[in-house]
N, C-alpha and C positions, 0 to 999 in steps of 0.2 A: 504494499499499500504505499503510495507516494504522497508526502504532505510538504507544501511549502509553508515555511515559517518565518513571518515577517516581524522582526524587533529591531529597534534601534540601539537598545541598551546591550552591549556585548556581553555582560555577566549574565543577564537573564537569558539571552539567547543561547549561550554555552550551556546552562543548566539544562533548559528545556529540550535542546537539541539532543544532548546526552541521554535525558530521559526518554524522549521518543525513540531514540535509535536503539536503547536498551530494551525497550517494549516490542522492537522489531520493526519498526517503520523505517522507510526510505525518506530521509529528511533532506530538503533543500532548503537552505536559509539564505536570507536577504536581510540588509540592514536598512533599507529604504522602499520607497514606492517604485522607483524607476528601476531598480535591480529586480524587485518582484514581477513588474509587469513584462520585462524581458524574459524571465523564466516562464511566465504563464503563456506568452507568445510562442514558446518553443515546444512545450509539452503538456500534457493533461495531468490534473492533480485528482486525488481520491478525496480529500479534504483539504481546506485552507484555513491556516490559523495566523491572524494578524492582529498585530497592535493598531488601534485606531488612529492615534497621533503619530505621525513619523515626520521626519526631516524631509525638506524638499517640497514639491508641490503636489505629490500624490499622497493620499492619505490611505488608510485601511479600508474606508468604505469604497473608495474608488478602485483599489484593486480587486475587491470582492465584485463589484458590479463588472469589470472589465472580464474577470475570468468566467464570470456567468453569462457573459455574451456568447461564449463559445460553449459553456457547459451549464446550462441552465439549473440543474438538480445539485450543483455542487455544495456540500455542505461546508459552511463557514463558522469559524470560532473567531469571535472578536475578542480583544483583551483591551483594558485600559486602565490608567492609574489615576486617571482624573475623576472628579466627582461622576456619580452615575450620569450617563448621557442617554437621552431617548435614542434607541436604535432606529435606523432607517427600517422600513417594513420590508425585510427580507425573510422569505420563508426558508426553512431549513438551515436556521442560524441560532448561534447561542452567545451570549455575552458574558465574559468572566471579568471580575473586578480584581485589578492588582492591589495588593500583593497576592500571589496565589502559590501554591506548593507546585514544583514539577508534576507530581502524580496527579493533580487536578486537570492538568492539560491532557495527559494520557488517558485520563477516565473521560473527559469530555470527547477526545477523538473516538474512543470506544464506543460511547453513546451515539455519536454522530454518524458512525459507519456500522453500527449493528445491523446484520442481516445482509451486509454486502458481500 
């Protein structure tokens, strides 16, 4: 199962990527929206995990919207460290509030991909 993980904080990115790989997932990681979109344009994902606020001009909402143009049923897990935000109405998505434990991301991925 292939998971793009988008997170600008290098420490969080390292912990989560390690946890997902230890759980058996193929993880591609990006530190900003531009890098994530380049990856999404090249290959399909099974679930997208993205921070909402990212450096640059492309945020997590835009990454998900772009990826869903090609894969409308793509499960998306959003994460944010800012006060709870009103999620954009996207079906098959989940919002996690930071700080979270790496196992919470692994469990969220399992939940979003159950039955696949």
